[in-house]
C-alpha positions as CSV (number, residue, x, y, z in Angstrom):
1,M,16.6,-24.7,38.4
2,G,16.5,-25.3,34.5
3,I,13.0,-26.0,32.6
4,K,12.2,-29.3,31.6
5,Y,13.5,-30.5,27.7
6,R,10.6,-31.4,25.8
7,S,11.6,-33.4,22.9
8,D,8.1,-32.4,21.0
9,I,9.2,-28.9,20.9
10,D,12.4,-29.9,19.1
11,G,9.7,-32.0,16.4
12,L,8.0,-28.6,16.0
13,R,11.4,-26.7,15.4
14,A,12.1,-29.7,12.6
15,I,8.5,-29.0,10.9
16,A,9.6,-25.1,11.1
17,I,13.1,-25.4,9.5
18,L,12.2,-28.0,7.1
19,S,9.4,-25.7,6.0
20,V,11.3,-22.9,5.6
21,I,14.0,-24.8,3.5
22,V,11.7,-26.1,1.1
23,F,10.1,-22.9,0.5
24,H,13.5,-21.1,-0.1
25,L,14.6,-24.2,-2.6
26,K,11.6,-23.8,-4.5
27,S,8.4,-21.6,-3.3
28,T,6.0,-23.6,-5.5
29,W,6.6,-26.6,-3.4
30,L,5.3,-25.5,-0.2
31,T,3.8,-21.9,-0.8
32,G,3.3,-21.0,2.7
33,G,6.9,-22.5,3.8
34,F,7.8,-19.0,5.2
35,L,5.5,-19.5,8.1
36,G,8.1,-21.7,9.5
37,V,9.7,-18.4,10.6
38,D,6.3,-17.6,12.7
39,I,6.7,-21.1,14.2
40,F,10.1,-20.2,15.4
41,F,8.7,-16.9,16.9
42,V,5.9,-18.8,18.8
43,I,8.4,-21.6,20.3
44,S,11.0,-18.7,21.1
45,G,8.4,-16.6,22.8
46,Y,7.3,-19.5,24.5
47,L,10.3,-20.9,25.8
48,I,12.1,-17.6,26.7
49,T,9.1,-16.7,28.9
50,R,9.2,-20.0,30.5
51,I,12.6,-19.3,31.4
52,I,12.0,-15.9,32.7
53,V,9.0,-16.6,34.6
54,T,10.4,-19.7,36.3
55,D,13.2,-17.6,37.4
56,L,11.4,-14.9,38.7
57,E,9.3,-17.2,40.7
58,T,12.0,-18.6,42.2
59,N,13.7,-15.6,42.9
60,N,16.8,-16.6,40.8
61,F,16.4,-14.2,38.1
62,S,19.0,-11.7,36.7
63,F,19.2,-9.9,33.5
64,A,22.9,-10.7,33.2
65,K,22.2,-14.4,33.5
66,F,19.6,-14.3,30.9
67,Y,21.6,-12.4,28.3
68,L,24.4,-14.6,29.0
69,R,22.3,-17.7,28.1
70,R,21.4,-15.8,24.8
71,I,25.0,-14.9,24.1
72,R,26.3,-18.6,24.3
73,R,23.4,-19.6,22.5
74,I,22.9,-17.3,19.4
75,L,26.3,-15.6,19.1
76,P,29.1,-18.4,18.6
77,V,27.6,-20.1,15.4
78,F,26.2,-16.8,13.8
79,F,29.6,-15.3,13.9
80,V,31.3,-18.2,12.1
81,V,28.2,-18.3,9.4
82,L,28.8,-14.5,9.4
83,I,32.6,-14.5,8.7
84,T,32.2,-17.2,6.2
85,V,29.4,-15.3,4.2
86,L,32.1,-12.3,4.1
87,I,34.9,-14.5,2.9
88,F,32.9,-16.1,0.1
89,G,31.6,-12.5,-0.9
90,A,35.1,-11.0,-1.3
91,L,35.8,-13.9,-3.6
92,I,32.8,-14.0,-6.0
93,L,30.9,-10.8,-5.4
94,I,31.4,-7.6,-7.7
95,P,32.1,-4.4,-6.0
96,E,28.5,-3.0,-5.4
97,D,27.2,-6.4,-4.6
98,F,29.9,-6.8,-1.7
99,F,29.5,-3.2,-0.6
100,N,25.7,-3.8,0.1
101,L,26.8,-7.3,1.8
102,T,29.1,-5.4,4.4
103,K,26.5,-2.8,4.8
104,S,24.0,-5.5,5.9
105,A,26.6,-7.5,8.0
106,Q,27.1,-4.0,9.7
107,Y,23.3,-4.1,10.5
108,A,23.4,-7.9,11.4
109,L,26.2,-7.3,13.8
110,V,23.7,-5.2,16.2
111,F,21.0,-7.0,15.2
112,F,19.1,-4.5,13.1
113,A,19.0,-6.1,9.9
114,N,15.2,-6.2,9.8
115,V,15.4,-2.5,9.4
116,F,18.2,-2.3,6.9
117,F,16.3,-5.1,4.8
118,S,12.6,-3.2,5.2
119,N,14.5,-0.4,3.2
120,E,15.2,-2.5,0.3
121,G,13.3,-4.8,-1.8
122,G,10.4,-7.0,-0.4
123,Y,10.9,-10.5,0.8
124,F,9.3,-11.9,-2.2
125,D,11.3,-9.7,-4.7
126,L,13.6,-11.7,-6.9
127,S,16.6,-10.0,-6.0
128,V,16.2,-10.6,-2.4
129,E,17.2,-14.2,-3.2
130,Q,21.0,-13.2,-4.2
131,K,21.4,-11.3,-0.8
132,P,23.6,-14.1,1.3
133,L,22.5,-12.0,4.9
134,H,18.9,-11.5,4.0
135,H,17.4,-14.4,6.2
136,I,19.3,-12.4,9.3
137,W,16.0,-10.3,9.5
138,S,14.2,-12.6,11.7
139,L,17.2,-13.1,13.9
140,S,17.2,-9.5,14.7
141,V,13.5,-9.6,15.1
142,E,13.8,-11.8,18.1
143,E,16.8,-10.4,19.4
144,Q,14.9,-7.1,19.6
145,F,12.4,-8.4,21.5
146,Y,14.6,-10.2,24.0
147,L,15.8,-6.8,24.8
148,I,12.5,-5.2,25.7
149,W,10.7,-8.6,26.7
150,P,12.5,-9.5,29.8
151,L,12.4,-6.0,31.3
152,L,8.8,-5.9,30.6
153,L,8.0,-9.4,32.3
154,F,10.3,-8.3,35.1
155,L,8.4,-5.0,36.0
156,I,5.2,-6.9,35.6
157,Y,6.0,-9.5,38.0
158,I,7.7,-6.9,40.5
159,L,4.6,-4.5,40.4
160,I,1.6,-6.7,39.8
161,K,1.2,-9.1,42.8
162,K,-2.4,-10.8,41.5
163,Q,-1.5,-13.4,39.4
164,I,-5.0,-12.7,37.4
165,L,-3.5,-9.4,36.6
166,K,-0.4,-10.4,35.2
167,K,-1.9,-13.1,32.9
168,S,-4.8,-10.3,32.0
169,I,-1.9,-7.8,31.0
170,V,-0.2,-10.4,28.6
171,F,-3.5,-11.5,26.9
172,F,-4.5,-7.7,26.5
173,L,-1.1,-7.0,25.3
174,V,-1.8,-9.9,22.5
175,L,-4.8,-8.1,21.5
176,V,-2.9,-4.6,21.2
177,L,0.1,-6.1,19.1
178,L,-2.3,-7.9,16.9
179,A,-4.3,-4.7,16.0
180,L,-0.7,-3.2,15.7
181,S,0.4,-5.7,13.4
182,E,-3.0,-5.2,11.2
183,Y,-2.1,-1.5,11.4
184,Y,1.2,-1.6,10.2
185,L,0.0,-4.1,7.2
186,K,-2.5,-1.2,6.2
187,I,-0.2,1.4,6.0
188,N,3.1,-0.2,5.0
189,V,2.8,-4.1,3.8
190,H,6.8,-4.3,3.2
191,K,7.8,-2.7,6.6
192,A,5.1,-5.0,8.3
193,Y,7.0,-7.9,7.3
194,Y,10.1,-7.0,8.8
195,L,9.7,-4.9,11.6
196,L,9.2,-6.0,15.4
197,P,6.1,-3.8,16.2
198,A,4.3,-5.9,13.3
199,R,5.9,-9.1,14.7
200,A,5.9,-9.0,18.4
201,V,2.6,-10.4,18.6
202,E,3.8,-13.7,17.2
203,L,6.2,-13.9,20.3
204,V,3.9,-13.0,22.7
205,I,1.3,-15.5,21.5
206,G,4.1,-17.9,22.5
207,A,4.9,-16.2,25.8
208,S,1.2,-16.4,26.6
209,V,0.9,-20.3,26.5
210,N,2.8,-19.9,30.0
211,L,0.2,-18.2,31.5
212,I,-2.8,-20.9,30.8
213,P,-3.5,-23.4,33.4
214,K,-2.5,-26.8,32.6
215,L,-5.2,-29.5,31.9
216,K,-6.8,-31.7,34.2
217,D,-4.9,-35.1,34.7
218,D,-8.3,-36.9,34.0
219,T,-8.7,-35.1,30.6
220,K,-9.6,-37.7,28.1
221,L,-6.7,-38.8,25.7
222,S,-9.4,-39.1,22.6
223,I,-10.4,-35.3,23.1
224,L,-6.3,-34.4,23.7
225,V,-5.6,-36.3,20.5
226,L,-8.4,-34.8,18.6
227,C,-7.5,-31.2,19.5
228,Q,-4.1,-31.6,18.5
229,C,-4.9,-33.3,15.0
230,T,-7.0,-30.3,14.7
231,L,-4.2,-27.7,15.6
232,F,-2.1,-29.4,13.5
233,A,-4.5,-29.8,10.5
234,I,-4.6,-26.1,10.7
235,L,-0.9,-25.4,10.7
236,C,-0.7,-27.8,7.7
237,F,-3.4,-26.1,5.9
238,C,-1.6,-22.7,6.3
239,L,1.8,-24.1,5.1
240,Y,0.0,-25.2,1.9
241,S,-2.7,-22.4,1.1
242,Y,-0.6,-19.3,2.4
243,D,1.7,-17.6,-0.5
244,S,3.2,-14.5,-1.6
245,S,-0.2,-12.7,-2.4
246,T,-1.5,-13.5,1.4
247,P,-1.7,-10.0,3.3
248,F,0.9,-10.9,6.4
249,P,1.2,-10.7,8.9
250,G,-1.9,-8.8,10.3
251,L,-4.6,-10.8,11.3
252,M,-3.6,-13.8,8.9
253,V,-1.1,-14.6,11.3
254,T,-3.3,-15.6,14.0
255,L,-4.3,-19.1,12.3
256,P,-0.6,-20.6,12.2
257,T,0.6,-18.8,15.5
258,I,-2.4,-20.0,17.6
259,S,-2.3,-23.6,16.3
260,T,1.3,-23.7,16.9
261,A,1.1,-22.3,20.4
262,G,-1.8,-24.8,20.9
263,L,0.3,-27.6,20.2
264,I,2.9,-26.3,22.6
265,Y,0.3,-25.9,25.4
266,L,-1.3,-29.6,24.9
267,G,1.9,-31.1,24.3
268,D,3.2,-29.9,27.6
269,N,-0.3,-31.6,29.1
270,A,-0.2,-34.9,27.5
271,K,2.0,-38.0,28.5
272,K,0.6,-40.3,25.4
273,S,-0.6,-38.4,22.3
274,L,0.6,-36.5,19.1
275,S,3.4,-34.9,20.7
276,S,4.7,-38.4,20.7
277,I,5.2,-38.1,16.9
278,F,6.7,-34.8,17.3
279,S,9.2,-36.6,19.4
280,Y,10.1,-38.9,16.7
281,T,14.1,-39.2,16.8
282,P,14.9,-38.1,13.3
283,L,12.6,-34.8,13.9
284,V,14.2,-34.1,17.3
285,W,17.6,-34.5,15.5
286,I,16.6,-32.0,12.6
287,G,15.1,-29.9,15.4
288,K,18.4,-29.8,17.5
289,L,20.1,-28.5,14.4
290,S,17.4,-26.3,13.5
291,Y,19.3,-22.9,14.3
292,S,22.2,-24.2,12.3
293,L,20.2,-25.3,9.3
294,Y,18.7,-21.5,9.5
295,L,21.8,-19.7,9.5
296,W,23.9,-22.0,6.7
297,H,20.7,-22.8,4.0
298,W,20.1,-19.1,3.0
299,P,23.7,-18.2,2.1
300,I,24.4,-21.5,0.4
301,L,21.4,-20.9,-2.0
302,A,21.8,-17.1,-2.3
303,Y,25.5,-17.9,-3.7
304,M,24.5,-20.8,-5.8
305,R,21.7,-18.4,-7.7
306,Y,24.3,-15.4,-7.9
307,V,26.6,-17.4,-10.0
308,Y,23.7,-19.4,-11.9
309,G,21.9,-16.0,-12.4
310,D,18.3,-16.9,-11.3
311,K,16.2,-17.9,-8.7
312,L,15.1,-21.0,-10.0
313,L,18.1,-23.6,-9.8
314,P,18.2,-26.9,-11.5
315,H,17.2,-29.9,-9.2
316,T,20.7,-31.2,-9.2
317,W,21.7,-27.6,-7.4
318,L,19.0,-27.7,-5.1
319,A,20.2,-31.3,-4.0
320,V,23.6,-30.4,-3.4
321,A,22.0,-27.0,-1.4
322,F,20.4,-29.3,0.7
323,L,23.0,-31.9,1.5
324,S,25.6,-29.0,2.2
325,T,23.2,-27.5,4.4
326,F,23.0,-30.5,6.5
327,F,26.9,-31.0,6.3
328,F,27.6,-27.5,7.5
329,S,24.9,-27.6,10.1
330,T,25.8,-30.8,11.7
331,L,29.7,-29.5,12.0
332,S,28.4,-26.3,13.5
333,Y,26.0,-28.1,16.0
334,H,28.5,-30.4,17.1
335,F,31.7,-28.0,17.1
336,I,30.5,-24.9,17.8
337,E,26.9,-24.5,19.2
338,R,26.9,-27.4,22.0
339,P,30.7,-26.8,23.2
340,F,30.1,-23.0,23.9
341,R,26.5,-23.8,25.5
342,V,28.4,-25.2,28.4
343,K,31.1,-22.6,28.7
344,Q,31.1,-21.4,32.4
345,W,31.8,-17.7,31.7
346,R,30.9,-15.2,33.6
347,F,28.8,-12.6,31.7
348,H,31.3,-9.5,30.9
349,K,33.9,-12.4,29.8
350,A,31.6,-13.9,27.5
351,F,30.1,-10.4,26.0
352,I,33.9,-9.6,25.2
353,L,34.9,-12.7,24.0
354,I,32.2,-13.8,22.0
355,Y,30.6,-10.3,20.9
356,V,33.1,-7.4,21.1
357,I,36.1,-9.3,19.6
358,P,34.3,-10.9,16.7
359,V,32.6,-7.5,15.9
360,L,35.9,-5.8,16.1
361,I,37.7,-8.8,13.6
362,I,34.6,-8.6,11.2
363,C,34.4,-4.8,10.8
364,A,38.4,-4.8,10.3
365,F,37.8,-7.6,7.6
366,C,35.4,-5.4,5.8
367,Y,37.2,-2.5,5.8
368,C,40.4,-4.1,4.9
369,V,38.7,-6.2,1.9
370,K,36.9,-3.1,0.5
371,N,39.8,-1.1,0.0
372,S,41.8,-3.9,-1.4
373,F,42.9,-5.3,-4.7
374,L,40.8,-8.0,-4.3
375,I,37.7,-5.7,-4.9
376,T,38.9,-2.5,-6.4
377,K,40.2,-4.2,-9.5
378,Y,36.8,-4.7,-10.3
379,Y,35.7,-1.3,-10.6
380,R,33.8,0.1,-13.3
381,S,33.6,3.8,-14.7
382,P,30.2,5.6,-14.1
383,E,29.5,4.9,-18.1
384,L,29.5,1.7,-17.5
385,T,27.4,1.4,-14.3
386,S,24.6,4.0,-15.4
387,Y,21.8,3.9,-18.3
388,G,21.3,7.6,-17.4
389,E,18.6,6.9,-14.3
390,D,18.7,10.8,-13.6
391,W,17.6,11.7,-17.2
392,C,13.7,12.4,-16.3
393,H,13.5,8.8,-15.1
394,G,10.8,8.4,-12.5
395,K,10.6,12.3,-11.9
396,F,10.7,15.2,-14.4
397,V,13.4,17.6,-13.5
398,G,16.2,18.8,-15.9
399,D,16.7,18.3,-19.7
400,C,14.3,15.7,-21.1
401,I,15.0,16.5,-24.8
402,R,17.4,14.0,-26.7
403,G,18.7,14.5,-30.1
404,D,19.2,17.7,-32.1
405,K,18.1,20.4,-29.5
406,S,18.2,23.1,-32.0
407,K,15.0,21.6,-33.5
408,K,11.5,21.5,-31.6
409,P,10.7,18.0,-30.3
410,K,7.8,16.5,-32.1
411,I,8.4,13.2,-30.5
412,L,7.4,11.7,-27.4
413,M,9.2,8.5,-25.9
414,I,7.7,6.6,-22.9
415,G,8.0,3.4,-21.5
416,D,10.0,1.7,-18.2
417,S,13.5,1.7,-17.6
418,H,14.1,0.1,-21.2
419,A,13.1,3.5,-22.4
420,A,15.6,5.2,-20.2
421,H,18.3,3.0,-21.0
422,Y,17.6,4.2,-24.9
423,N,18.9,8.0,-23.6
424,A,22.0,7.9,-25.0
425,F,20.6,6.2,-28.1
426,I,18.2,8.4,-29.0
427,D,20.4,11.4,-28.6
428,F,23.2,9.9,-31.1
429,V,20.3,9.1,-33.5
430,G,18.3,12.1,-33.3
431,C,21.7,14.3,-33.7
432,Y,22.1,12.1,-36.9
433,E,18.5,12.2,-38.5
434,G,18.1,15.5,-37.4
435,W,15.3,15.3,-34.8
436,S,14.5,15.9,-31.0
437,A,12.6,13.7,-28.5
438,V,11.3,14.3,-25.1
439,V,12.2,10.7,-23.3
440,V,10.4,10.3,-20.1
441,S,10.1,6.8,-18.3
442,G,9.4,5.0,-14.8
443,S,10.9,1.8,-13.3
444,S,9.0,-1.3,-14.3
445,C,6.1,1.4,-15.4
446,S,5.1,1.3,-19.0
447,P,2.7,4.0,-19.2
448,V,-0.1,2.5,-21.7
449,F,-3.7,4.1,-20.7
450,D,-5.3,2.8,-17.7
451,Y,-2.0,1.0,-16.5
452,N,-2.8,-0.7,-13.3
453,E,0.2,0.8,-11.2
454,K,-1.1,-1.1,-8.2
455,A,0.1,-4.2,-9.5
456,L,3.9,-2.8,-9.4
457,P,6.0,-2.8,-6.3
458,E,5.2,0.0,-3.9
459,W,8.4,2.0,-4.6
460,A,7.5,2.3,-8.1
461,Q,3.6,2.9,-8.0
462,Q,3.7,6.8,-7.5
463,P,6.5,7.3,-10.2
464,C,4.1,5.7,-12.5
465,V,1.5,7.7,-11.5
466,N,3.4,10.8,-12.3
467,L,4.4,9.4,-15.4
468,K,0.9,8.5,-16.5
469,N,-0.4,11.8,-15.7
470,Y,2.3,13.7,-17.8
471,I,1.5,11.4,-20.8
472,D,-2.2,12.0,-20.0
473,N,-1.6,15.9,-20.3
474,H,1.0,16.0,-23.2
475,W,0.5,13.3,-25.8
476,K,-1.5,15.3,-28.1
477,D,1.3,18.0,-28.1
478,F,3.5,15.5,-30.2
479,D,3.3,14.3,-33.7
480,I,5.2,10.4,-33.2
481,I,5.0,8.5,-30.1
482,F,8.2,5.9,-29.5
483,I,7.4,3.0,-26.7
484,A,9.9,1.1,-25.3
485,S,9.9,-1.4,-22.4
486,L,11.1,-4.6,-20.7
487,W,8.4,-6.4,-22.9
488,Y,8.9,-9.9,-21.5
489,Y,8.2,-8.4,-17.8
490,Q,5.2,-6.4,-18.9
491,L,3.5,-9.5,-20.7
492,G,4.2,-11.5,-17.6
493,L,6.7,-13.7,-18.9
494,V,9.0,-13.7,-15.9
495,E,8.8,-16.8,-13.7
496,L,7.2,-16.6,-10.2
497,D,6.6,-12.8,-10.7
498,N,3.5,-11.3,-10.3
499,T,4.3,-7.7,-10.5
500,H,2.7,-6.5,-13.7
501,D,-0.4,-5.6,-15.1
502,P,-2.2,-8.8,-16.4
503,L,-4.0,-7.0,-19.1
504,Y,-1.0,-5.1,-20.2
505,F,-1.1,-6.4,-23.9
506,E,-4.8,-5.4,-24.2
507,K,-4.1,-1.9,-22.7
508,L,-1.2,-1.5,-25.1
509,T,-3.2,-2.7,-28.2
510,H,-5.8,0.0,-27.4
511,T,-3.2,2.8,-26.6
512,V,-1.5,2.0,-30.1
513,E,-4.8,2.3,-31.6
514,R,-5.8,5.5,-30.0
515,F,-2.6,7.2,-30.8
516,V,-3.1,6.0,-34.5
517,Q,-6.9,7.3,-34.6
518,N,-5.6,10.7,-33.6
519,G,-3.2,10.8,-36.5
520,K,-0.3,9.9,-34.5
521,K,2.8,7.5,-35.9
522,V,3.6,5.1,-33.3
523,Y,7.2,3.4,-33.1
524,L,7.8,0.4,-31.1
525,F,11.3,-0.5,-30.1
526,S,12.4,-3.9,-30.1
527,D,13.8,-5.2,-26.7
528,I,17.5,-6.1,-26.4
529,P,18.9,-9.4,-25.8
530,Q,19.0,-10.7,-22.1
531,L,22.3,-11.6,-20.8
532,Q,22.7,-14.9,-18.4
533,N,23.7,-12.7,-15.5
534,N,25.2,-9.1,-14.8
535,P,28.3,-8.4,-17.3
536,S,30.4,-7.6,-14.4
537,R,29.5,-11.2,-12.7
538,L,30.3,-12.7,-16.0
539,E,33.9,-11.2,-16.4
540,K,34.6,-11.9,-12.5
541,F,33.2,-15.7,-13.0
542,R,35.4,-16.2,-15.8
543,I,38.4,-15.1,-14.0
544,L,37.5,-17.9,-11.2
545,R,36.3,-20.3,-14.0
546,L,32.6,-20.2,-12.6
547,N,31.1,-19.1,-16.1
548,R,30.5,-22.7,-16.9
549,F,27.9,-22.7,-14.1
550,V,25.9,-20.0,-15.6
551,K,22.5,-20.5,-16.5
552,P,21.9,-20.6,-20.4
553,Q,20.4,-17.5,-22.1
554,S,16.6,-17.0,-22.1
555,D,15.0,-16.9,-25.2
556,N,11.9,-15.0,-23.4
557,Y,12.8,-11.3,-25.0
558,L,12.4,-12.7,-28.4
559,I,9.2,-14.3,-27.8
560,A,8.0,-10.8,-26.1
561,N,9.6,-8.8,-28.9
562,N,7.4,-11.0,-31.4
563,K,4.3,-10.5,-29.9
564,I,4.8,-6.7,-29.6
565,K,5.7,-6.6,-33.3
566,S,2.5,-8.3,-34.1
567,L,0.8,-4.9,-33.5
568,T,2.9,-3.3,-36.4
569,L,0.6,-5.7,-38.8
570,K,-2.8,-5.0,-37.0
571,F,-2.5,-0.9,-37.4
572,P,-1.4,1.3,-40.2
573,N,1.3,3.8,-39.1
574,V,2.9,1.5,-36.4
575,Y,6.7,0.7,-37.3
576,W,8.9,-1.6,-35.6
577,V,12.4,-0.3,-34.7
578,N,15.0,-3.5,-34.2
579,T,17.7,-2.9,-32.4
580,C,18.4,-6.8,-31.6
581,D,20.6,-7.2,-34.7
582,C,23.1,-4.7,-33.8
583,I,23.8,-6.5,-30.3
584,I,23.0,-10.1,-31.0
585,S,26.8,-10.8,-32.0
586,S,28.4,-8.7,-29.5
587,V,28.0,-7.7,-25.5
588,S,31.1,-5.4,-25.7
589,S,33.1,-3.4,-27.6
590,S,36.6,-2.0,-27.3
591,G,37.1,-4.4,-24.4
592,K,34.1,-2.6,-22.4
593,S,30.9,-3.9,-21.7
594,I,27.8,-2.3,-23.5
595,Y,25.5,-3.7,-20.6
596,K,25.0,-2.3,-17.0
597,D,23.5,-5.2,-16.0
598,N,21.9,-8.7,-17.3
599,H,19.3,-6.5,-19.2
600,H,19.9,-2.8,-19.4
601,L,22.4,-1.0,-21.5
602,N,24.8,1.4,-19.8
603,L,25.7,4.9,-21.4
604,Y,28.2,3.4,-23.5
605,G,26.3,0.7,-24.9
606,S,23.6,3.0,-25.8
607,Y,25.9,5.3,-27.4
608,W,27.8,2.7,-29.3
609,L,24.2,1.3,-30.4
610,G,23.5,4.3,-31.9
611,E,26.5,4.2,-33.9
612,Q,25.9,0.6,-34.9
613,F,22.3,1.3,-35.6
614,I,22.8,4.3,-38.4
615,Q,25.2,2.1,-40.3
616,K,22.2,-0.2,-41.0
617,Q,18.9,1.4,-40.9
618,H,17.1,4.8,-39.7
619,I,14.2,5.1,-37.3
620,I,12.3,7.7,-39.4
621,S,12.5,7.8,-43.0
622,P,13.7,10.8,-44.8
623,Q,10.0,11.1,-46.1
624,D,8.4,11.0,-42.9
625,R,11.1,13.8,-41.5
626,E,10.1,16.1,-44.4
627,K,6.6,15.4,-43.7
628,F,6.7,16.1,-40.1
629,G,9.1,18.8,-40.7
630,L,11.7,17.3,-38.7
631,K,14.6,18.2,-41.1
């Protein structure tokens, strides 16, 4: 016997998927739209538990039957989307991005995508927006839950006879999992967002709705509607007030999930109430499409952003993405989802046809494409794909001295990765001018005095601390200080990004002043022009004739350069090293790109820049070289 269909739950699904899509189109439109995933978790926990409990109570439960339902419901459209994403990836992505896609696909095949992405960038990182399978993390969480929860419920119902004790165990489990979610949030915010132990509480909150006794038939409709309106208002408040800075999941998960669970509970206890609004035909239709909508919308947006080269797409692109999502979702719902749901196959047949064979086909496809001319012809040599990350960048090992190593280094160069990509430049110019420098750097970290490394992504914080400690202990040993950084990032000119020290410019000013007061000469290096996109992507887009869709180049680097340059007017013995003029007319030389990505020079480009630079100017004047004994 199946469970009763509830159209109001499809309405809730519609609210969830629309929230997610709006958030992914442009997060400022609905800052808490990511909570749509959490609404889905609650709904899934409720429905799965209702199915299992109903079957257990009628002695009709079997694991084979349960997983057969999941296979028919989840896998067909999932594999269609997955193979479509891989085919487009093979055509559009450059080799390193395609390899990362195939790796994420391998994890997605066994529903461990959440584990894969928990070891990469955070959910709100900019690069995440261009990963076509990133959204599969939530599906992986659900599938992992489906492996554990049926067995746990089965044991509870078999071993424990008293209903009150069964319910007590489940409600106690909610409290334990909530505490576990908060614990994970405290020890690792990034992993807490992705992993089942921190997310299971949401599914179990949905599950627990089944254990609450139904309301009495004589419950006043006005009270029922008031409660529903209050819960819906709380849910809307969360959707509009939560954002990327909200500590989540943890305790903050309770408001949206309990309000969703309350709406599900009250909707099952009412004939006429707010539930009729959730049963509105257009909402129900969107709710029925919600699974397909979720699977399709993200890859469409990710590939658009990959080509355009920015998280913020023009409104015309967003409209195309929105309409395309509904078009493909409607097709997949009617021609894939619905037909497979009614297939009367036994478990072993469904498992082989719907899971094993597609997995083998996808693995074979990935292997063949990775080794095909389609990918290998876009390989680039190491000098084009590295900016010298292994040269004292983020950790102090190996040789940090650049330039003429026969001379004692009296120059210290510091900064983030935009100091690191000057390694070869400093090596070339230093040899030409007859001096050497120690170059130390850390990703995202421009180590001015009192720099707040806590504002950086978690992976960059400890290397930044190490870099700050090194500079604090050694800066007085040098006569000259070079500073280079991705200025527009450090100054907070990156849209929708808050991973920078908001007081950076004031702290840089104080740092420069302190250096000058201690008799040091300071050289501030200009930032290089920013490309519209990764240079290897641009080359592939040119071949595919997609280059006309790439975002026009931003002038943020010029705005940032001018602000940093202003410090040369404020203090004596502070100089500006302008490298932009050498690059502005060309982003390639001898058929080779001088860029590693859209804002880093590669090793080839860094040496090339040194060659161009010495033809026009010098860093340290002959007089200063003589004064500081650099000759």
